[in-house]
C-alpha positions as CSV (number, residue, x, y, z in Angstrom):
1,X,112.5,74.2,-96.2
2,X,109.2,73.8,-98.1
3,X,106.6,71.5,-96.3
4,X,108.9,71.2,-93.3
5,X,107.2,71.4,-89.9
6,X,108.6,71.2,-86.4
7,X,107.2,67.7,-86.1
8,X,109.0,66.5,-89.2
9,X,110.9,63.2,-88.8
10,X,114.6,63.9,-88.3
11,X,116.9,60.9,-88.7
12,X,120.6,60.4,-88.0
13,X,122.4,57.3,-89.2
14,X,124.1,55.6,-86.3
15,X,127.2,54.6,-88.1
16,X,128.2,58.1,-89.0
17,X,126.7,60.3,-86.3
18,X,129.2,61.0,-83.5
19,X,130.1,63.3,-80.7
20,X,127.2,65.8,-80.7
21,X,123.9,65.4,-78.9
22,X,120.5,65.6,-80.6
23,X,117.2,67.0,-79.3
24,X,115.3,64.7,-76.9
25,X,112.1,65.1,-79.0
26,X,109.9,62.3,-80.3
27,X,110.6,63.3,-84.0
28,X,114.4,62.9,-83.6
29,X,115.9,59.4,-83.9
30,X,119.3,57.9,-84.4
31,X,118.9,54.5,-86.2
32,X,121.3,52.0,-87.7
33,X,121.8,51.8,-91.4
34,X,120.0,48.4,-91.4
35,X,116.7,50.2,-90.4
36,X,116.1,51.3,-94.0
37,X,112.3,51.7,-93.4
38,X,112.9,54.5,-90.9
39,X,115.7,56.1,-92.9
40,X,113.6,56.2,-96.1
41,X,110.8,57.8,-94.2
42,X,113.0,60.7,-92.9
43,X,111.9,64.2,-93.7
44,X,115.2,65.7,-92.5
45,X,118.6,64.1,-91.8
46,X,121.1,65.1,-89.1
47,X,124.8,64.4,-89.5
48,X,128.0,65.3,-87.7
49,X,130.5,67.1,-90.0
50,X,130.4,67.0,-93.8
51,X,131.4,64.4,-96.5
52,X,134.7,66.1,-97.5
53,X,137.6,63.6,-97.1
54,X,135.6,60.9,-95.3
55,X,136.8,57.3,-95.8
56,X,134.9,55.0,-98.1
57,X,133.1,53.2,-95.3
58,X,131.6,56.5,-93.9
59,X,131.3,58.3,-97.2
60,X,128.4,56.2,-98.5
61,X,126.2,57.5,-95.6
62,X,127.0,61.1,-96.3
63,X,126.5,60.6,-100.0
64,X,123.2,58.9,-99.4
65,X,122.0,62.0,-97.5
66,X,123.1,64.3,-100.4
67,X,121.5,62.1,-103.0
68,X,118.2,62.0,-101.0
69,X,117.8,65.8,-101.8
70,X,116.2,66.1,-98.4
71,X,117.2,68.9,-96.0
72,X,119.9,68.0,-93.5
73,X,121.3,69.5,-90.3
74,X,125.1,69.6,-89.7
75,X,126.6,69.5,-86.2
76,X,130.1,70.5,-85.4
77,X,132.4,71.7,-82.7
78,X,131.9,75.1,-81.1
79,X,133.2,78.4,-82.6
80,X,134.5,80.0,-79.4
81,X,137.2,77.6,-78.0
82,X,139.7,79.5,-75.8
83,X,138.3,78.2,-72.6
84,X,135.8,75.7,-74.1
85,X,134.9,72.3,-72.6
86,X,135.4,69.0,-74.5
87,X,132.4,68.0,-76.5
88,X,131.4,65.3,-74.0
89,X,131.1,67.9,-71.2
90,X,127.5,69.0,-70.5
91,X,128.6,72.7,-70.7
92,X,130.3,72.2,-74.1
93,X,128.8,74.0,-77.0
94,X,127.9,72.4,-80.4
95,X,127.2,74.1,-83.7
96,X,123.9,73.4,-85.5
97,X,123.3,74.6,-89.1
98,X,121.6,73.6,-92.3
99,X,123.7,71.8,-95.0
100,X,127.2,72.8,-93.9
101,X,129.2,74.2,-91.0
102,X,131.0,76.6,-93.4
103,X,129.6,80.1,-92.8
104,X,129.0,80.8,-96.5
105,X,127.6,77.4,-97.4
106,X,125.5,76.6,-94.3
107,X,122.6,78.4,-92.8
108,X,122.6,79.1,-89.1
109,X,119.6,81.4,-89.3
110,X,121.6,83.8,-87.3
111,X,121.8,87.1,-89.3
112,X,121.3,90.2,-87.1
113,X,121.0,88.2,-83.9
114,X,120.7,89.8,-80.5
115,X,123.7,89.8,-78.2
116,X,122.3,87.8,-75.4
117,X,123.8,84.5,-76.2
118,X,127.2,86.0,-77.0
119,X,127.1,87.8,-73.7
120,X,126.5,84.5,-71.8
121,X,129.3,82.7,-73.7
122,X,131.7,85.6,-73.1
123,X,131.0,85.4,-69.3
124,X,131.2,81.6,-69.2
125,X,134.4,81.4,-71.1
126,X,136.0,84.6,-69.8
127,X,136.6,85.8,-73.4
128,X,138.2,89.3,-73.5
129,X,137.6,91.4,-76.6
130,X,140.7,93.5,-76.8
131,X,141.1,96.8,-78.6
132,X,142.4,96.7,-82.1
133,X,146.2,97.1,-82.4
134,X,148.7,97.4,-85.2
135,X,152.1,96.5,-83.8
136,X,154.0,93.3,-83.5
137,X,157.0,91.7,-85.2
138,X,155.8,89.1,-87.7
139,X,153.1,87.7,-90.0
140,X,151.7,84.7,-88.2
141,X,150.5,82.0,-90.7
142,X,148.1,79.6,-89.1
143,X,148.1,76.0,-90.5
144,X,145.3,73.5,-90.2
145,X,145.3,69.7,-89.7
146,X,145.9,67.8,-92.9
147,X,143.0,65.7,-93.9
148,X,140.4,67.8,-92.0
149,X,137.1,68.5,-93.6
150,X,137.6,72.2,-93.2
151,X,140.2,72.0,-96.0
152,X,137.7,71.0,-98.6
153,X,137.7,74.5,-100.2
154,X,141.4,74.8,-99.8
155,X,142.0,71.7,-101.9
156,X,139.5,72.8,-104.5
157,X,141.2,76.1,-104.9
158,X,144.9,75.1,-104.7
159,X,144.9,71.4,-105.5
160,X,147.0,70.4,-102.5
161,X,148.4,71.8,-99.2
162,X,151.9,72.3,-100.6
163,X,150.6,74.6,-103.4
164,X,148.5,76.5,-100.8
165,X,151.6,77.1,-98.7
166,X,153.9,78.2,-101.5
167,X,151.2,80.5,-103.0
168,X,150.3,82.2,-99.8
169,X,153.8,82.7,-98.7
170,X,154.7,84.1,-102.1
171,X,151.8,86.5,-101.9
172,X,152.7,87.7,-98.4
173,X,156.3,88.4,-99.6
174,X,155.1,90.4,-102.5
175,X,153.7,92.9,-100.1
176,X,155.7,92.6,-96.9
177,X,159.3,92.1,-95.8
178,X,158.3,91.0,-92.3
179,X,159.3,87.7,-90.8
180,X,156.8,84.9,-91.4
181,X,156.2,82.6,-88.5
182,X,154.3,79.4,-89.2
183,X,152.1,78.0,-86.4
184,X,151.5,74.3,-86.7
185,X,148.1,72.8,-85.9
186,X,148.3,70.8,-82.7
187,X,147.4,67.6,-84.5
188,X,149.4,65.7,-87.2
189,X,152.4,68.0,-86.9
190,X,154.6,65.4,-88.5
191,X,152.5,65.6,-91.6
192,X,152.6,69.4,-91.6
193,X,156.4,69.4,-91.3
194,X,156.5,67.0,-94.3
195,X,154.3,69.3,-96.3
196,X,156.5,72.3,-95.4
197,X,159.6,70.4,-96.5
198,X,158.0,69.2,-99.7
199,X,156.9,72.8,-100.5
200,X,160.6,73.8,-100.3
201,X,159.8,76.9,-98.2
202,X,162.8,78.9,-97.0
203,X,163.3,81.9,-94.8
204,X,160.3,81.1,-92.5
205,X,160.2,80.4,-88.8
206,X,158.4,77.5,-87.4
207,X,156.9,78.3,-84.0
208,X,158.2,76.3,-81.1
209,X,154.8,76.6,-79.5
210,X,153.5,73.3,-80.7
211,X,151.3,72.3,-77.9
212,X,147.5,72.3,-78.2
213,X,144.6,72.2,-75.8
214,X,142.6,68.9,-76.1
215,X,142.3,69.3,-79.9
216,X,139.8,72.2,-79.6
217,X,142.2,75.1,-79.6
218,X,145.8,76.2,-79.6
219,X,145.8,76.9,-75.9
220,X,148.5,79.0,-74.3
221,X,150.9,78.3,-77.2
222,X,148.6,80.0,-79.6
223,X,148.3,83.0,-77.4
224,X,152.1,83.2,-77.1
225,X,152.3,83.3,-80.9
226,X,149.5,85.9,-81.1
227,X,151.1,88.1,-78.5
228,X,153.8,89.4,-80.9
229,X,152.0,89.0,-84.3
230,X,151.4,92.1,-86.3
231,X,148.8,90.3,-88.5
232,X,147.5,86.8,-88.7
233,X,146.9,84.9,-91.9
234,X,144.9,81.7,-92.4
235,X,142.5,79.9,-94.7
236,X,139.5,79.2,-92.5
237,X,141.0,78.1,-89.2
238,X,139.0,78.6,-86.1
239,X,142.1,80.3,-84.6
240,X,141.2,83.3,-86.8
241,X,138.2,84.0,-84.6
242,X,140.5,84.1,-81.6
243,X,143.0,86.5,-83.3
244,X,140.1,88.9,-84.1
245,X,139.0,88.8,-80.5
246,X,142.6,89.6,-79.6
247,X,142.4,92.7,-81.7
248,X,144.9,91.6,-84.3
249,X,144.2,92.4,-88.0
250,X,143.4,89.0,-89.5
251,X,143.4,87.8,-93.0
252,X,140.9,85.0,-93.8
253,X,141.6,83.6,-97.2
254,X,138.2,81.8,-97.8
255,X,134.6,83.0,-97.2
256,X,133.9,79.7,-95.5
257,X,135.8,81.0,-92.4
258,X,133.7,81.9,-89.4
259,X,136.0,84.9,-89.1
260,X,135.3,86.2,-92.6
261,X,132.9,89.1,-91.6
262,X,135.5,90.8,-89.5
263,X,138.6,89.9,-91.6
264,X,140.8,91.5,-94.1
265,X,140.7,89.4,-97.3
266,X,143.3,90.9,-99.7
267,X,146.9,90.2,-98.9
268,X,148.0,93.2,-100.9
269,X,146.9,95.3,-97.9
270,X,148.9,93.3,-95.4
271,X,151.1,96.3,-94.4
272,X,148.0,98.6,-94.2
273,X,145.2,96.3,-93.0
274,X,141.8,97.6,-92.1
275,X,141.5,98.0,-88.4
276,X,138.7,99.1,-86.1
277,X,136.3,96.7,-87.7
278,X,133.0,96.6,-85.6
279,X,132.8,93.2,-84.0
280,X,129.6,93.1,-81.8
281,X,127.2,92.0,-84.5
282,X,129.6,89.4,-85.7
283,X,130.0,88.1,-82.1
284,X,126.2,88.2,-81.6
285,X,125.7,86.2,-84.8
286,X,128.2,83.6,-83.7
287,X,126.4,83.3,-80.4
288,X,123.5,81.9,-82.3
289,X,125.6,79.2,-84.1
290,X,126.2,77.1,-81.0
291,X,124.2,75.4,-78.2
292,X,124.7,73.6,-74.9
293,X,123.6,70.0,-74.4
294,X,120.7,71.1,-72.2
295,X,119.5,73.5,-74.9
296,X,119.9,70.9,-77.6
297,X,118.0,68.2,-75.6
298,X,115.2,70.7,-75.1
299,X,115.1,71.3,-78.8
300,X,116.2,75.0,-78.8
301,X,118.5,74.7,-81.9
302,X,115.8,72.9,-83.8
303,X,113.3,75.6,-83.0
304,X,115.8,78.2,-84.0
305,X,116.7,76.6,-87.3
306,X,113.1,76.2,-88.2
307,X,111.9,79.6,-87.2
308,X,111.2,80.8,-90.7
309,X,107.9,81.8,-92.4
310,X,108.0,78.5,-94.4
311,X,107.9,76.3,-91.2
312,X,104.8,75.7,-89.2
């Protein structure tokens, strides 16, 4: 962030900036691609989501920002989603970070955060942090929406979704004889079922709880699946943060997961997972990942992200 000040010109490209509000400050502007003069004068860019699997029409804007070598802010949906509002709602939360929304690639400037924001979010969304437990019937494997940007690292590691499924299920079965229940993501379930069929997976159960909650969370169906799960396994699904809040030992398979700091990470321990992981600091840090519209308009996340010794 060298030479960055709080008055630096922050530009979003209109054609690819969606959903999330920006600060109502004179140095923040959303401009069309045709306004090249303003775009080229930007000190910082702001974008929604990351390049990942974006289509060709949008990809050029994300690539332009990467090629500029200038710092950029990434906005994304909230972390806590059980009783969250849709993004258009004024009380919805939005993530703000540098460079990526992945917890290991982006920078939320949130290490060792105080618990005040988490406490407010917990009250607003009525989130209960349950005691850790180690009971339940099955291993719950959480799937994610095919084509989603969150699968970037999954595809880099496994090549395709089918290989991910077969590899993870094979690893689970090396160390556990428990039933495996697969929970489909609420979106593009037809594609997920095609992937499961193509992967030639046998002796697994597909959850019948297929409904979702306005694309943000699994809703009541997710909590029905969690209620009898002994452990939860997933790549970097946001549902993993919810299973940790439920007190279920959770295995995150990628450090990009927002649940990583309170997760088990080695499937060889699936029958003897670590429990009693301290969660307050993790929750407190996540509280400083996300902001309401009124806070964003006021410039709070911008002030937070730039609150380093290199920024004046």
